[in-house]
C-alpha positions as CSV (number, residue, x, y, z in Angstrom):
1,X,-8.8,15.1,19.6
2,X,-5.1,14.6,19.7
3,X,-4.0,11.8,17.4
4,X,-1.8,9.0,18.9
5,X,-0.4,8.1,15.5
6,X,0.6,10.3,12.6
7,X,0.8,8.4,9.3
8,X,3.2,10.4,7.0
9,X,2.7,9.6,3.3
10,X,4.4,11.1,0.2
11,X,2.6,11.0,-3.1
12,X,5.3,11.9,-5.6
13,X,4.8,9.9,-8.9
14,X,2.3,7.1,-8.4
15,X,-1.0,8.8,-8.3
16,X,-3.4,5.9,-9.1
17,X,-1.5,3.4,-7.0
18,X,-1.4,5.8,-4.2
19,X,-5.2,6.1,-4.0
20,X,-5.4,2.4,-3.1
21,X,-2.8,2.8,-0.4
22,X,-4.4,5.9,1.0
23,X,-7.8,4.3,1.1
24,X,-6.4,1.4,3.1
25,X,-5.4,3.9,5.8
26,X,-8.9,5.4,5.7
27,X,-10.4,1.9,6.2
28,X,-8.4,1.2,9.4
29,X,-10.5,0.0,12.3
30,X,-8.2,1.7,14.7
31,X,-9.0,1.8,18.4
32,X,-7.0,4.9,18.9
33,X,-7.2,8.4,17.2
34,X,-4.8,8.9,14.3
35,X,-4.1,11.3,11.5
36,X,-2.9,10.9,7.9
37,X,-0.4,13.6,6.7
38,X,-0.1,13.5,2.9
39,X,2.5,15.4,1.1
40,X,1.2,15.6,-2.4
41,X,2.9,16.3,-5.7
42,X,0.5,14.9,-8.3
43,X,-2.7,15.8,-10.0
44,X,-4.9,13.2,-8.2
45,X,-6.0,15.5,-5.4
46,X,-9.6,15.6,-6.4
47,X,-9.9,11.8,-6.3
48,X,-8.1,11.6,-2.9
49,X,-10.4,14.2,-1.4
50,X,-13.4,12.3,-2.7
51,X,-12.1,9.2,-0.9
52,X,-11.5,11.1,2.3
53,X,-15.0,12.6,2.3
54,X,-16.6,9.2,1.7
55,X,-14.5,7.0,4.0
56,X,-12.8,9.0,6.7
57,X,-13.6,7.5,10.1
58,X,-14.5,9.8,13.0
59,X,-11.3,9.1,14.9
60,X,-9.1,10.0,11.9
61,X,-7.9,13.5,10.7
62,X,-6.7,13.8,7.1
63,X,-4.3,16.6,6.0
64,X,-3.1,17.3,2.5
65,X,-0.2,19.5,1.8
66,X,0.5,20.4,-1.8
67,X,4.2,20.5,-2.6
68,X,5.7,21.7,-5.9
69,X,7.4,18.7,-7.4
70,X,11.2,18.9,-7.2
71,X,13.5,17.7,-9.9
72,X,14.9,15.0,-7.7
73,X,12.8,12.9,-5.3
74,X,14.4,13.2,-1.9
75,X,12.1,11.0,0.2
76,X,14.1,11.6,3.4
77,X,13.5,15.4,3.1
78,X,9.8,14.9,2.4
79,X,9.4,12.6,5.5
80,X,11.2,15.1,7.8
81,X,8.8,17.8,6.5
82,X,5.9,15.5,7.2
83,X,7.1,15.0,10.7
84,X,7.0,18.8,11.1
85,X,3.3,18.9,10.1
86,X,2.4,15.8,12.2
87,X,0.8,16.2,15.6
88,X,0.7,12.6,16.8
89,X,2.6,11.2,19.7
90,X,4.0,8.4,17.4
91,X,5.1,8.9,13.8
92,X,4.6,6.3,11.1
93,X,6.5,6.6,7.8
94,X,4.9,4.5,5.1
95,X,5.2,3.9,1.4
96,X,2.1,5.4,-0.1
97,X,1.5,2.6,-2.7
98,X,1.3,-0.3,-0.2
99,X,-2.2,-1.6,0.8
100,X,-2.6,-2.3,4.5
101,X,-4.9,-4.7,6.4
102,X,-7.7,-2.9,8.3
103,X,-6.2,-3.9,11.7
104,X,-2.6,-2.7,10.9
105,X,-2.6,0.2,13.4
106,X,-4.1,-1.9,16.2
107,X,-1.5,-4.6,15.7
108,X,1.3,-2.2,16.0
109,X,-0.3,-0.4,18.9
110,X,-0.7,-3.7,20.8
111,X,2.5,-5.5,20.1
112,X,5.4,-3.1,19.9
113,X,7.8,-1.4,22.3
114,X,7.4,2.4,22.1
115,X,11.0,3.0,23.1
116,X,12.7,1.8,19.9
117,X,12.6,2.1,16.2
118,X,9.9,-0.3,14.8
119,X,10.2,-1.5,11.2
120,X,6.8,-3.1,10.3
121,X,6.5,-5.6,7.5
122,X,3.6,-5.6,5.1
123,X,2.9,-7.2,1.7
124,X,3.9,-5.1,-1.2
125,X,1.1,-5.9,-3.7
126,X,1.2,-4.7,-7.3
127,X,-1.9,-2.6,-7.7
128,X,-2.4,-3.4,-11.4
129,X,-3.1,-7.1,-10.9
130,X,-6.2,-9.3,-11.0
131,X,-6.2,-9.2,-7.2
132,X,-7.8,-5.8,-7.0
133,X,-11.2,-4.5,-8.1
134,X,-12.0,-0.9,-9.0
135,X,-11.2,1.4,-6.1
136,X,-14.9,2.4,-5.7
137,X,-15.7,-1.2,-4.7
138,X,-13.8,-1.0,-1.4
139,X,-15.4,0.2,1.8
140,X,-15.8,-0.7,5.5
141,X,-17.9,-3.6,4.2
142,X,-15.5,-4.7,1.4
143,X,-12.0,-4.1,2.7
144,X,-8.7,-5.1,1.2
145,X,-8.1,-8.0,3.5
146,X,-9.3,-10.8,1.2
147,X,-7.2,-9.5,-1.7
148,X,-4.1,-9.3,0.5
149,X,-4.6,-12.8,1.8
150,X,-5.0,-14.1,-1.8
151,X,-1.7,-12.5,-2.8
152,X,0.1,-13.6,0.3
153,X,-0.9,-17.3,-0.1
154,X,0.1,-17.4,-3.8
155,X,3.4,-15.4,-4.0
156,X,6.9,-15.9,-2.8
157,X,7.2,-13.7,0.3
158,X,10.8,-12.8,-0.4
159,X,9.4,-10.6,-3.2
160,X,6.3,-9.3,-1.6
161,X,7.2,-8.6,2.0
162,X,8.1,-5.0,2.4
163,X,9.6,-3.3,5.5
164,X,9.0,0.2,4.2
165,X,6.8,1.2,7.2
166,X,8.5,2.5,10.4
167,X,7.1,3.7,13.7
168,X,8.8,5.8,16.3
169,X,7.9,8.2,19.1
170,X,8.1,11.8,17.8
171,X,10.4,12.9,20.6
172,X,13.0,10.2,19.7
173,X,12.8,11.0,16.0
174,X,13.5,14.6,16.6
175,X,16.3,13.9,19.0
176,X,18.3,11.6,16.7
177,X,18.0,14.0,13.8
178,X,15.3,12.4,11.7
179,X,16.1,11.1,8.2
180,X,19.5,11.9,6.7
181,X,18.2,14.1,3.8
182,X,21.6,14.5,2.2
183,X,21.2,11.0,0.7
184,X,18.9,10.4,-2.2
185,X,19.1,6.6,-1.9
186,X,19.1,4.0,1.0
187,X,17.5,6.5,3.4
188,X,15.7,3.6,5.1
189,X,19.0,1.7,5.8
190,X,20.6,5.0,7.0
191,X,17.9,5.8,9.5
192,X,18.1,2.2,10.8
193,X,21.7,2.9,11.5
194,X,20.9,6.2,13.2
195,X,18.1,4.8,15.3
196,X,20.1,1.7,16.2
197,X,23.0,3.9,17.5
198,X,20.7,6.4,19.3
199,X,18.7,3.7,21.2
200,X,21.8,1.8,22.1
201,X,23.2,4.9,23.7
202,X,20.0,5.2,25.7
203,X,20.6,1.7,27.0
204,X,18.0,-0.1,25.0
205,X,18.6,-3.9,24.6
206,X,16.4,-3.9,21.4
207,X,17.0,-0.6,19.5
208,X,15.5,-2.0,16.3
209,X,12.3,-4.1,16.3
210,X,11.2,-5.9,13.2
211,X,7.5,-7.0,13.3
212,X,5.2,-8.4,10.7
213,X,1.7,-9.7,10.6
214,X,2.3,-12.5,8.1
215,X,1.6,-15.2,10.6
216,X,-2.1,-14.0,10.5
217,X,-2.5,-15.0,6.9
218,X,-3.9,-18.5,6.3
219,X,-1.9,-20.7,4.0
220,X,1.2,-18.6,4.2
221,X,4.6,-20.1,4.7
222,X,7.8,-18.1,5.1
223,X,10.8,-19.4,3.1
224,X,14.3,-18.4,4.0
225,X,13.3,-15.9,6.6
226,X,14.0,-17.6,9.9
227,X,14.1,-14.5,12.1
228,X,10.8,-13.0,11.1
229,X,7.8,-13.6,13.3
230,X,5.1,-11.5,15.0
231,X,7.6,-9.9,17.4
232,X,11.2,-10.2,16.4
233,X,13.7,-8.1,18.2
234,X,17.1,-7.1,17.0
235,X,18.6,-5.6,13.9
236,X,17.7,-7.7,10.9
237,X,20.0,-6.6,8.0
238,X,19.9,-8.7,4.8
239,X,22.5,-8.9,2.2
240,X,21.2,-5.9,0.2
241,X,21.0,-3.8,3.3
242,X,24.7,-4.6,4.3
243,X,25.8,-3.4,0.8
244,X,23.8,-0.2,1.2
245,X,25.2,0.4,4.6
246,X,28.7,0.1,3.4
247,X,27.9,2.5,0.5
248,X,26.4,5.0,3.0
249,X,29.5,4.9,5.2
250,X,31.7,5.6,2.3
251,X,29.7,8.6,1.1
252,X,28.7,10.4,4.3
253,X,31.6,12.8,4.1
254,X,30.9,13.6,0.5
255,X,27.3,14.4,1.2
256,X,28.0,16.3,4.5
257,X,26.1,13.5,6.3
258,X,27.1,12.4,9.8
259,X,26.4,9.5,12.1
260,X,26.8,11.7,15.1
261,X,23.5,11.7,17.1
262,X,23.7,14.8,19.3
263,X,22.1,17.1,16.6
264,X,18.3,17.2,16.8
265,X,16.2,17.6,13.7
266,X,15.7,21.3,12.8
267,X,11.9,21.7,12.9
268,X,11.8,25.0,11.0
269,X,9.4,24.8,8.1
270,X,11.4,27.0,5.7
271,X,14.5,25.0,6.3
272,X,12.8,21.7,5.9
273,X,11.2,22.9,2.6
274,X,14.5,24.1,1.3
275,X,16.0,20.6,1.9
276,X,13.5,19.2,-0.5
277,X,14.8,21.3,-3.4
278,X,18.5,21.7,-2.6
279,X,19.7,18.3,-3.7
280,X,21.8,17.9,-6.8
281,X,22.1,14.4,-8.2
282,X,25.8,13.6,-8.5
């Protein structure tokens, strides 16, 4: 069974929080086959494998790759390595500590353009709150949906809405060079810039698509986010992102980074692994 989606997760330093996020991917009611590719640097592997054995659906494949923890966390390099291990037609890069609704994959599959970079919004819910029960409580019968709705209805969404999940066709990701792994920070803004330029050169009218499922939550009102809806096209860059983009443009030469998009990602495992450990924080 060839997966349509490959969910690339990196578990670097939040082992307990990560188990909740990982379980939410296992509880997806996806209509299409998918796989979870977990790059793992913590000591929670036994608990994760227990969750996989108990909850993994038939149309999901789960892969764990143990990576020796580097001194500096280079998320961009980890995600490029995850793309190498992934076999799906579409890649999804997600924060491991964010809990997803059970219909998250179906929503993305039904509502987005496959020829662009999709940045998908979810609620970033603190795991250690009164909204969550013990992890062993959750199952196909008791999903995270009620807890997410409770948080969404009570919190200011400007603090809880997270765009840390991105979808893109594997072919495009490789062609535009993947994540810029010379940068330790703002890798999400940098890849938005890369993808935007790449898809514009291909003639796309909507190179970046921002989508969120917040309109599905009862009692939720968006404040100060006029451009966010179920299917918003165009580049949505907020104040913090503009500042990060300026910083990236000033430091690309220093970090040997480039915004030229004619250099595909090097899909050699030893090279990608070396990029994880090479970074020096300066």
